[in-house]
Every structure is written in C-alpha cells, then in structure tokens.
C-alpha positions, 0 to 999 in steps of 0.5 A, spaced: 500 499 500 505 504 502 508 504 494 502 505 490 501 511 495 508 513 494 510 521 493 515 525 491 518 531 495 514 536 490 507 532 492 506 528 486 505 521 486 510 516 483 504 512 481 499 515 477 494 509 477 497 507 484 490 509 487 486 505 482 490 498 484 487 500 492 480 501 489 480 494 486 483 491 492 478 494 496 472 492 492 474 485 488 472 489 481 476 486 475 481 490 472 477 492 466 470 493 470 476 499 473 478 502 467 471 502 464 468 506 470 466 513 469 464 519 475 457 518 473 457 511 476 460 513 482 455 514 488 459 518 494 452 519 497 450 511 497 458 509 497 456 505 491 459 504 484 455 501 478 458 496 474 456 495 467 461 495 463 468 493 461 475 495 457 479 489 454 485 489 450 487 484 444 493 484 439 491 485 431 496 484 426 495 488 420 500 488 414 506 485 418 505 490 424 503 488 431 498 494 434 494 493 441 487 495 440 484 497 446 476 496 446 470 499 451 465 494 451 457 496 454 457 490 457 461 487 463 464 479 463 457 476 464 450 479 466 451 477 473 457 483 472 452 488 472 452 490 479 453 495 484 459 495 489 458 498 495 464 502 498 469 501 505 472 507 508 479 505 504 475 505 497 472 511 498 478 514 499 482 511 493 476 515 489 477 521 492 485 521 491 484 518 483 479 524 482 485 529 484 490 525 481 487 523 474 483 530 473 479 527 468 471 529 468 469 523 465 473 517 467 475 515 474 482 511 471 485 515 464 491 517 461 494 524 461 490 525 454 484 523 457 483 516 454 482 509 456 488 506 459 491 500 457 490 493 461 497 491 459 500 498 461 496 496 468 499 489 469 506 493 467 506 498 472 504 494 478 509 489 476 513 494 478 510 496 484 510 489 486 518 488 484 520 494 489 516 491 494 521 484 493 514 481 490 517 476 484 514 469 482 506 471 482 503 471 475 496 476 473 497 479 480 492 484 478 487 479 478 490 476 485 487 483 488 481 480 486 482 473 490 485 477 497 479 482 496 474 475 497 479 472 502 480 477 506 476 483 506 469 479 506 469 471 508 475 473 513 470 478 516 464 472 515 461 475 510 456 469 506 459 467 501 453 467 497 454 475 498 461 474 496 459 471 489 454 477 488 459 482 490 464 479 485 459 478 479 460 471 478 455 467 475 455 461 479 457 461 487 461 455 485 466 460 481 466 464 488 
C-alpha cells in the first residue's frame, strides 16, 4: 500500500494509478471494470459504484505490424457482473485521491490525454510496484487483488459466501 501511494518531495505521486490498485483491492472489481468506470457511476452519498462495462485489449496484426487494440465494451464479463458495489472507507478514499490525481471529468482512471488506460500498461506498472516491494513470482497479480478482497476483506470478516459471490459478479457461487 505504501509503495502505491508514494510521493516525490514536490507532492506528485510516483505512480499515477497507484490508488486504482487500492480501489480494486478494496472492492474486488476486475481491471477492465475499473478502467471502464466513469464518475457518473460513482455515488459518494450511498458509497456505491455501478459496474456495467468493461475495457479489454487484444493484439491485431495488420500489414505484418502488431498493434494493441483497446476496446470499451458496454457490457461487463457476464450478466451477473452488472452490479452495484459498496465502497468501504479505503475504496472511497482511493476514489477521492484518483479524482485529484487523474483530474478527468469523465473517467475515474484515464491517461494524461484523457483516454482509456491500457490494461497491459496497468499490469506493467503494478509489476514494477511489486518488484520494488520484493514480491516476485506471481502471475496475473492484478487479478489476485480480487482474490485478496474475497478472502481477507469479506470472507475472513464473516461475510456469507453467497454475498461475496454477488459482490464479485460471479455467475455461479461455485466460481467464488
């Protein structure tokens, strides 16, 4: 957590998207769901966010050249993935910090040019943070934030498995 929120002496954050990782850790939302999130989907009065879309990225080979295509999908992974997610204190604070750092009127997480952030770049940045914390050997670490949320933030606190499954947007409780 400390590395994600580290600042330079001038007050600028070392990692522009550090608080995005804390948001995912404290809500269990998928990376694509976080990258799709708009400010109109955030309600600080009810402390909820509305998950209803996804961002994906895939390779395209045109004329022998490989390009990454980032797409906004106006539906999430499954029908059960459309949901309202409650914000705990840490998630709400992460959103407030993102508002300050990202400074985009539309997107919660955006590039400096106010465009969609590449999922590939988010993985690269998070891997860099983990290396600085001497954490190695973990594959798909961003998705592991969902598992950590499910086990330590919810199940370990006594939240029923069925509720956790709905919070994560799983189609079947067996997935959870």
